[in-house]
Structures are given as structure tokens and as C-alpha cells.
C-alpha positions as CSV (number, residue, x, y, z in Angstrom):
1,M,22.9,8.4,-3.2
2,E,21.0,5.9,-1.3
3,E,23.4,3.0,-1.0
4,K,22.2,-0.9,-0.6
5,M,22.5,-1.3,3.3
6,K,23.2,-4.5,4.8
7,F,20.1,-5.8,7.2
8,E,22.4,-5.0,10.2
9,D,23.5,-1.7,8.9
10,K,19.8,-0.3,8.7
11,L,19.1,-2.2,12.0
12,K,21.7,0.0,13.5
13,R,20.2,2.8,11.5
14,L,16.6,2.3,13.0
15,D,18.4,2.1,16.5
16,E,20.1,5.6,15.9
17,I,16.6,7.1,14.5
18,V,14.4,5.8,18.2
19,E,17.4,6.7,20.4
20,T,17.9,10.0,18.3
21,M,14.0,11.0,18.9
22,S,13.6,9.5,22.5
23,N,16.1,11.4,24.0
24,K,16.6,15.0,21.6
25,S,14.2,17.8,21.5
26,L,13.6,18.1,17.7
27,S,11.8,20.4,15.4
28,L,8.3,19.1,13.7
29,D,10.2,19.0,10.6
30,D,13.6,16.7,11.9
31,S,10.8,14.5,13.5
32,I,9.2,13.9,10.7
33,A,12.3,13.5,8.3
34,L,13.4,11.0,11.3
35,Y,10.3,8.9,11.4
36,E,10.1,8.9,7.3
37,E,12.8,7.6,7.5
38,G,12.8,5.1,10.4
39,N,9.6,3.9,8.4
40,K,11.2,2.9,5.0
41,I,13.8,1.2,6.7
42,I,10.9,-0.9,8.5
43,K,9.7,-1.6,5.6
44,D,12.7,-2.8,4.4
45,L,13.6,-5.0,7.7
46,E,10.5,-6.7,7.0
47,K,10.6,-7.3,3.4
48,A,14.4,-8.6,3.9
49,L,13.3,-10.7,6.5
50,K,10.3,-12.2,4.2
51,E,12.8,-13.4,1.4
52,A,14.9,-15.1,4.2
53,E,12.2,-16.8,5.6
54,N,10.8,-17.7,2.0
55,K,14.4,-18.9,1.1
56,I,14.2,-20.9,4.8
57,E,10.9,-22.9,3.5
58,K,12.1,-23.5,0.8
59,V,15.2,-25.3,2.0
60,I,13.5,-27.1,4.0
61,E,10.7,-28.3,1.5
62,S,13.7,-29.6,-0.9
63,K,14.7,-31.7,1.8
């Protein structure tokens, strides 16, 4: 049931993951699950940034 999240929502979730992993004593399984989720979010954010960069370059080139 993965919904398409906005960029800002993904960034907020990533911040929550980092805070949770930094401030709480988690089991190894929980730590791994959060790490995997965070890693996927990072990849999604990088992809979105690259797509935005490409759009901006196209706009600049069309002037």
C-alpha cells in the first residue's frame, strides 16, 4: 500500500528516520528496516532532484 508521496513528505519522513535512529535504542531488525526505508527514500529524492534539474536545463536552453 505504497502511496506516491510528495518530495517534501519524503524529506520529512527521512528526517524522522534519522532522528529515530539517532535518539532511540532500536533492535537490529528495526534498525535495518529503517535503514532500508531511508535508503529507498534517498534514491527517490535523488531521482526527483535529477528530473527537476533536467526540466530546468530544458527551460534554460529553450530561451
